[in-house]
C-alpha positions in Angstrom: -16.6 23.0 10.2 -14.9 20.0 8.6 -12.0 18.4 10.5 -9.0 17.0 8.7 -10.4 13.4 8.5 -13.7 14.6 7.2 -11.9 16.6 4.5 -9.8 13.7 3.4 -12.9 11.4 3.3 -14.8 14.0 1.2 -11.9 14.2 -1.3 -11.7 10.5 -1.5 -15.5 10.3 -2.1 -15.1 12.7 -5.0 -12.2 10.7 -6.6 -13.8 7.2 -6.2 -14.6 5.8 -9.6 -14.9 2.0 -9.3 -17.5 0.1 -7.2 -14.7 -1.1 -4.9 -13.5 2.4 -4.3 -17.0 3.7 -3.5 -17.5 0.7 -1.1 -14.3 1.5 0.7 -15.0 5.2 1.0 -18.5 4.6 2.3 -17.2 2.1 4.9 -14.6 4.7 6.1 -17.2 7.4 6.3 -19.6 5.3 8.4 -16.8 4.0 10.7 -15.9 7.7 11.2 -19.5 8.7 11.8 -20.6 5.9 14.2 -18.8 7.0 17.4 -20.0 10.6 16.7 -23.7 9.9 16.5 -24.0 10.2 20.3 -22.8 13.8 20.2 -25.0 14.6 17.3 -28.2 13.6 19.2 -27.2 14.6 22.7 -28.9 18.0 22.5 -32.3 16.2 21.8 -31.9 13.8 24.6 -31.9 16.7 27.0 -35.5 17.5 26.0 -36.7 14.4 28.0 -39.1 15.1 30.9 -39.0 13.3 34.2 -37.1 10.5 35.7 -37.2 7.2 33.8 -38.4 8.7 30.5 -36.5 8.5 27.3 -36.0 11.5 25.1 -36.5 11.5 21.3 -32.9 12.0 20.8 -31.9 8.8 22.5 -34.6 6.8 20.6 -33.4 8.2 17.3 -29.8 7.6 18.2 -30.5 3.9 18.7 -32.3 3.7 15.4 -29.5 5.5 13.5 -26.8 3.5 15.3 -28.4 0.2 14.3 -28.8 1.2 10.7 -25.2 2.4 10.5 -23.9 -0.9 12.1 -26.0 -3.0 9.7 -24.7 -1.0 6.7 -21.1 -1.4 8.0 -21.5 -5.1 8.3 -22.9 -5.4 4.7 -20.0 -3.3 3.3 -17.5 -5.4 5.2 -19.0 -8.6 3.7 -18.8 -7.1 0.2 -15.2 -6.0 0.7 -14.2 -9.4 2.1 -15.4 -10.8 -1.3 -13.2 -8.2 -3.0 -10.3 -9.3 -0.9 -10.8 -13.0 -1.8 -11.0 -12.1 -5.5 -7.7 -10.2 -5.2 -6.2 -13.1 -3.4 -7.1 -15.4 -6.3 -5.6 -12.9 -8.8 -2.4 -12.8 -6.8 -2.2 -16.6 -6.6 -2.5 -16.7 -10.4 0.4 -14.2 -10.7 2.5 -16.3 -8.3 2.0 -19.4 -10.5 3.7 -17.5 -13.3 6.4 -16.5 -10.8 6.5 -12.9 -12.1 7.9 -10.5 -9.6 5.5 -7.8 -8.4 6.6 -4.3 -7.6 4.2 -2.0 -5.7 4.5 1.7 -6.5 4.1 3.6 -3.3 4.5 7.2 -2.3 3.0 10.3 -0.9 -0.1 11.6 -2.7 0.6 13.4 -5.9 4.2 12.2 -6.1 3.8 11.0 -9.7 3.2 7.2 -9.2 0.5 6.9 -11.9 2.7 8.9 -14.4 5.5 6.5 -13.8 3.2 3.5 -14.3 1.9 4.9 -17.5 5.4 5.6 -18.8 6.7 2.2 -18.0 3.7 0.1 -19.1 1.8 2.2 -21.6 -1.2 2.2 -19.2 -3.8 4.9 -19.3 -4.2 5.4 -15.5 -5.5 8.9 -14.6 -2.5 11.0 -13.8 -3.3 14.6 -12.9 -1.9 17.2 -10.6 -4.3 16.7 -7.7 -4.5 14.9 -4.4 -5.6 11.2 -4.3 -6.3 11.0 -8.1 -5.7 7.2 -7.8 -7.9 5.2 -5.4 -8.1 1.9 -7.3 -5.0 -0.2 -7.7 -3.9 -0.9 -11.3 -1.5 -3.7 -12.2 0.3 -3.7 -15.6 3.2 -5.6 -16.9 6.4 -4.7 -18.7 9.5 -6.5 -19.7 13.0 -5.6 -18.5 16.0 -5.7 -21.0 16.9 -9.1 -19.7 13.4 -10.4 -20.7 12.3 -10.6 -17.1 8.6 -9.8 -17.0 7.6 -7.5 -14.1 4.2 -6.5 -12.7 3.8 -3.0 -11.5 0.9 -2.1 -9.2 -0.1 1.5 -8.7 -1.5 2.2 -5.2 -3.5 4.9 -3.4 -1.3 7.9 -2.4 -0.3 7.9 1.3 -0.6 10.9 3.6 0.9 12.2 6.8 -1.1 10.7 9.7 -3.4 8.8 7.3 -6.7 8.3 9.2 -6.8 4.8 10.7 -10.4 4.3 9.3 -9.0 4.7 5.8 -6.2 2.2 6.3 -8.8 -0.3 7.7 -11.3 0.4 4.9 -8.6 0.2 2.1 -7.0 -3.0 3.4 -8.3 -5.0 0.4 -6.4 -2.5 -1.8 -3.4 -1.9 0.4 -2.7 -5.6 0.7 -1.1 -5.2 -2.7 1.7 -3.4 -0.8 2.3 -6.1 1.8 2.1 -8.9 -0.8 4.6 -7.3 -3.3 8.1 -8.6 -3.8 9.6 -5.1 -4.1 8.5 -1.6 -3.2 9.1 1.4 -5.5 8.9 4.5 -3.3 8.2 7.5 -5.6 9.2 10.8 -4.0 8.3 14.3 -5.2 11.8 15.8 -5.1 10.4 19.3 -5.9 8.3 19.4 -2.7 9.7 21.5 0.2 8.8 18.7 2.7 10.5 15.8 1.1 11.8 14.2 4.3 8.4 14.6 6.0 6.6 12.9 3.1 9.1 10.0 3.1 8.6 9.4 6.8 4.9 9.4 6.4 5.1 6.8 3.6 7.4 4.7 5.8 5.0 4.9 8.7 2.1 3.6 6.6 4.2 0.8 5.1 5.1 -0.2 8.6 1.5 -0.2 9.7 0.6 -2.4 6.7 3.2 -5.0 7.9 5.5 -4.4 4.9 8.4 -3.1 6.8 11.8 -4.6 5.8 10.8 -5.2 2.2 13.4 -4.3 -0.4 12.7 -0.8 -1.5 13.9 1.2 -4.5 13.6 5.0 -3.8 12.8 7.1 -6.9 13.2 10.9 -6.7 10.7 12.1 -9.2 10.0 15.5 -10.9 13.6 16.5 -11.3 12.5 18.5 -14.4 10.9 21.1 -12.2 13.6 21.4 -9.6 14.8 24.9 -9.2 18.1 23.6 -7.8 19.2 20.8 -10.0 21.9 19.8 -7.5 19.2 18.7 -5.1 18.7 15.5 -7.0 22.3 14.5 -6.6 22.1 15.3 -2.9 19.1 13.1 -2.4 20.7 10.2 -4.2 23.9 10.5 -2.1 21.8 10.4 1.1 20.0 7.3 -0.1 22.5 5.0 -1.8 20.9 2.9 -4.6 18.2 5.5 -5.3 17.7 7.1 -8.7 16.5 10.6 -9.8 14.0 10.8 -12.7 11.2 12.7 -14.4 8.3 10.4 -15.1 6.8 13.2 -17.2 9.7 13.8 -19.5 11.4 10.3 -19.3 14.7 11.8 -17.9 16.6 9.2 -15.9 14.3 6.3 -16.8 17.0 4.2 -18.4 18.9 4.3 -15.1 15.7 3.5 -13.2 15.2 0.4 -15.3 18.8 -0.7 -14.9 18.6 -0.4 -11.1 15.2 -2.1 -11.0 16.5 -5.0 -13.0 19.5 -5.3 -10.8 17.4 -5.2 -7.6 15.1 -8.0 -8.9 17.8 -10.1 -10.4 19.7 -10.2 -7.1 17.1 -12.4 -5.4 15.0 -14.1 -8.1 16.9 -17.4 -7.7 14.9 -20.2 -5.9 16.3 -21.0 -2.5 15.3 -23.7 0.0 15.6 -23.5 3.8 15.0 -25.8 6.7 14.2 -23.5 9.6 13.4 -24.7 13.2 9.8 -23.9 14.2 11.3 -22.2 17.3 12.6 -19.5 14.9 9.1 -18.2 14.4 10.2 -14.5 13.8 12.6 -15.6 11.0 9.8 -17.7 9.4 7.5 -14.7 9.6 10.1 -12.5 8.0 10.5 -14.9 5.1 6.7 -14.6 4.5 6.8 -10.8 4.9 9.7 -9.8 2.7 10.2 -12.9 0.5 8.1 -14.7 -2.1 7.2 -18.2 -0.7 6.7 -20.8 -3.3 6.3 -23.9 -1.1 5.9 -24.6 2.6 6.1 -28.1 4.2 6.7 -29.3 7.7 9.4 -31.8 8.7 9.2 -32.8 12.4 10.0 -29.6 14.2 11.2 -27.7 11.1 9.6 -25.7 8.3 11.0 -26.5 4.9 10.5 -23.4 2.8 11.1 -22.8 -0.9 11.2 -19.1 -1.7 12.7 -16.2 -3.4 14.3 -14.0 -0.8 16.3 -10.7 -1.0 20.1 -10.9 -0.5 20.1 -9.5 3.1 17.7 -12.2 4.2 19.4 -15.0 2.3 22.6 -14.1 4.2 20.7 -14.3 7.5 19.3 -17.7 6.5 22.7 -19.1 5.4 22.8 -21.5 8.4 19.4 -23.0 7.4 20.1 -23.3 3.6 19.1 -26.8 2.3 20.5 -28.3 -0.9 17.8 -28.8 -3.5 
């Protein structure tokens, strides 16, 4: 009988299309399998005879464990190369200084549909779990001519297995490196609050907590109670309600996104004491660092930062 993690891994394996996706799934499967090999072979080890002898199960266990560990090491090396390649791509985007918004959300919330609508991309968007395993980045231009990069990400899940988070780090780094998060929520689902908490938990685990987040309540076209959309938006000020399938509410979404990005795209410079290590780490985590130099016992940082952080850094602002 499959347990929950095995089931999720099997679904992921069926959805994987790219070489990177298949590598990540195989790594997660092997990491899940390795600690369970002992139990799989324990019944054979009991066939051993006298004291000091080694049963066939124990011998086969050692062989299997070594092979799995060797394969895991190889997959990790290949995925490290993928991670370095993605890092180079991100550095290229930073040179253009285009803001990057990562589209996050519970699986099947409509993230790929929103990306396709906004950018004209052709990302697979179907009504099934985990249809997207490979991140896709596409650009579009806001009404104020600001170019924005949108990155689609793998759908999150309640209690997402840790082996998946570890294996998909090369992909999920797009979340922690983004300037802004767009949290897409399926407003028609009966467990909206539970799904939102699950996404927040994964975002926190990825080290992206505190990033400026725009909440988008999607699928309002299939809401039986149309007043729910207004209720959600009142509960979460600054959020918007849309239908990525029909385009309803998209103009308001673009307006709010433009305002959110425009509020912190100005270049700022700060001279922060090295003793304020938590504050420096927060600048790296939720801001967009353009330059970092050290002056005696201070860090001189040039960055784009969101308004709430700029206010916190007001005492360390440095005239350019």
